[in-house]
Every structure is written in C-alpha cells, then in structure tokens.
Steps between C-alpha positions, in 0.01 A plus 500: 500500500825583669839386375781429745827318538525192717710596802475168698381155416445230762352150464224435751323166426339266257132417481287270281291693242155426376613314185728249673832676467695717745508871554817644653461808717766772506501822699595791282607845614494761230719810490188716549444337847229257401521156658286203404476135412578394146380166375709313246466166322873457482745438787738680486297780346617676183471834681823643640608795710537799274220392251247774423138383500158664452273373781179529685485469877194294607440559871444205731162480668684448828702818563758309720636343175657666208321531168564319177716652230352399158721569206334671203622324185497647150228340280623205304493525122341210315670354200215574264440863566856636518595499134398767251278355224618536141228706346585392140481129588178558688350674203604222269345244731173690526490556122547132419244395762231737367579419139459134566163557660381723214643259241312203666179704486568556123482883542842598359362633176699259290844575662724217602557446873858628489403818303213575741727448808768730345230763437383476861864513630574821307178657633591402861852643462369828371228514767764445771696816378201727550 
C-alpha cells in the first residue's frame, strides 16, 4: 500500500450512512498525484494537509468520478494480549491448580496440599529453563 502526504484537502458534502449517522466526504490530493474521495465520521476531519497516510485507492465503477481513498490503519492492540505474562506467577497458578485437583482425588501420596504445590512449582520452574 502506498504512503503519501496530503497535499490538498477540500470538503465536498455530507451524506447519511447506513447506521443512521452522517459520513462527510472530502476530496484528498496526495503528493504522489493521487486524487480521491475520503470518507470521515468527523466534521471537520482529523486529517490535515501535511499528514502522511498509508492508503488504498479503490476505483469508482463510473470512470467519470474519482476513486475512494481508504486509509490503512495499524491494527489495534487489545488490552488483554499486549502485556507480557509473568512466567513465575503463571507457574505458581498452574502448580496450585493441579495440586488442588490431585489432592481432592487423594493421590498426593500423603503430602500436604502446600507441599505438593511447592513440589510442582519447582518442577515447572526447572522445566521452563530447559
């Protein structure tokens, strides 16, 4: 997808969109010579002359009209997948969960729950280093 700087930005019109709001149409001219319509939910748009955008030009089915410039946005990061997991805490959680299940099944071989969980935790920590 090409990247270019906005050379000219002109408001054209406002139309109703499919979900009951408004779409504002701007004509963008890029410094690489591309001209096309840009749809924005905001009026005035947050785009300004001099902004660099990565875009895709979608040609109009009627060649008498300019195509549509669709901005390619970076993928949004979700709040749950962006942090690095603490491996030690994860190993402790898994060790306690497994020890509880084994303890309730009465298969710990006479060990207390905390001793069995600690044994599993040490094993997980050593296994992670391999």
